[in-house]
PLY file of the C-alpha trace (Angstrom):
ply
format ascii 1.0
element vertex 97
property float x
property float y
property float z
element edge 96
property int vertex1
property int vertex2
end_header
5.83 -52.58 32.06
4.90 -49.07 33.14
4.00 -50.28 36.64
7.34 -52.05 36.95
9.19 -48.91 35.93
7.23 -46.89 38.45
7.99 -49.42 41.21
11.67 -49.40 40.26
11.70 -45.61 40.48
10.04 -45.72 43.90
12.60 -48.29 45.06
15.43 -46.06 43.83
14.01 -43.06 45.68
13.58 -45.13 48.85
17.14 -46.45 48.57
18.48 -42.90 48.10
16.61 -41.75 51.23
18.01 -44.66 53.22
21.55 -43.93 52.02
21.19 -40.24 52.92
19.84 -41.15 56.38
22.69 -43.62 56.95
25.24 -40.99 55.94
23.61 -38.44 58.26
23.68 -40.89 61.18
27.33 -41.69 60.48
28.22 -37.99 60.57
26.29 -37.50 63.80
28.16 -40.45 65.38
31.42 -38.70 64.55
30.23 -35.28 65.71
28.39 -36.10 68.96
29.47 -37.75 72.19
27.35 -40.73 73.34
25.54 -38.57 75.91
24.73 -35.94 73.30
23.50 -38.64 70.89
21.21 -39.96 73.62
19.82 -36.48 74.27
19.22 -36.02 70.53
17.41 -39.37 70.41
15.18 -38.24 73.29
14.40 -34.98 71.48
13.63 -36.94 68.31
11.04 -39.01 70.18
9.23 -35.94 71.50
9.65 -33.52 68.58
10.84 -35.23 65.37
10.65 -32.06 63.25
12.71 -30.08 65.76
15.27 -32.92 65.98
15.62 -33.08 62.19
16.28 -29.35 62.06
18.80 -29.69 64.89
20.60 -32.55 63.14
21.04 -30.48 60.00
22.26 -27.52 62.02
24.75 -29.70 63.90
26.16 -31.16 60.69
26.48 -27.74 59.08
28.13 -26.25 62.16
30.60 -29.12 62.40
31.47 -29.00 58.71
32.08 -25.25 58.86
34.08 -25.75 62.11
31.89 -23.36 64.12
31.70 -25.80 67.03
34.36 -28.02 68.60
34.17 -31.71 67.71
33.01 -33.85 69.45
29.98 -31.92 70.60
29.26 -32.75 74.22
26.00 -32.83 76.09
26.42 -29.32 77.54
27.13 -27.79 74.11
24.11 -29.61 72.70
21.93 -28.21 75.51
23.06 -24.68 74.60
22.29 -25.29 70.92
18.86 -26.65 71.85
18.08 -23.52 73.86
19.22 -21.26 71.00
17.22 -23.16 68.40
14.11 -23.21 70.57
14.39 -19.46 71.15
14.60 -18.91 67.38
11.50 -21.01 66.81
9.52 -19.12 69.45
10.34 -15.84 67.72
8.92 -17.14 64.44
5.61 -18.17 65.94
2.70 -16.16 64.56
-0.55 -15.89 66.45
-3.77 -14.69 64.93
-6.59 -13.64 67.21
-10.10 -13.36 65.91
-12.59 -10.94 67.32
0 1
1 2
2 3
3 4
4 5
5 6
6 7
7 8
8 9
9 10
10 11
11 12
12 13
13 14
14 15
15 16
16 17
17 18
18 19
19 20
20 21
21 22
22 23
23 24
24 25
25 26
26 27
27 28
28 29
29 30
30 31
31 32
32 33
33 34
34 35
35 36
36 37
37 38
38 39
39 40
40 41
41 42
42 43
43 44
44 45
45 46
46 47
47 48
48 49
49 50
50 51
51 52
52 53
53 54
54 55
55 56
56 57
57 58
58 59
59 60
60 61
61 62
62 63
63 64
64 65
65 66
66 67
67 68
68 69
69 70
70 71
71 72
72 73
73 74
74 75
75 76
76 77
77 78
78 79
79 80
80 81
81 82
82 83
83 84
84 85
85 86
86 87
87 88
88 89
89 90
90 91
91 92
92 93
93 94
94 95
95 96
């Protein structure tokens, strides 16, 4: 019985993740133009962690009305440059002597 309960809990967690991902994709479809969605898909292939961060930032910006909706390809390029510049600033290098 304990194993069944554990499997049920795992299934519930998996279902919740799938629902959240479906909701996120639905929001992105509303926010982005087809060209911008394609660019985001290309970024996701190369750098999935960067794309996930960008998706969250896009959703937050759209919900707070900081960017015009729909977000076009040019606007997405600008956001990509800004986000990449922020990440480069956070990079820490340690040199050993």
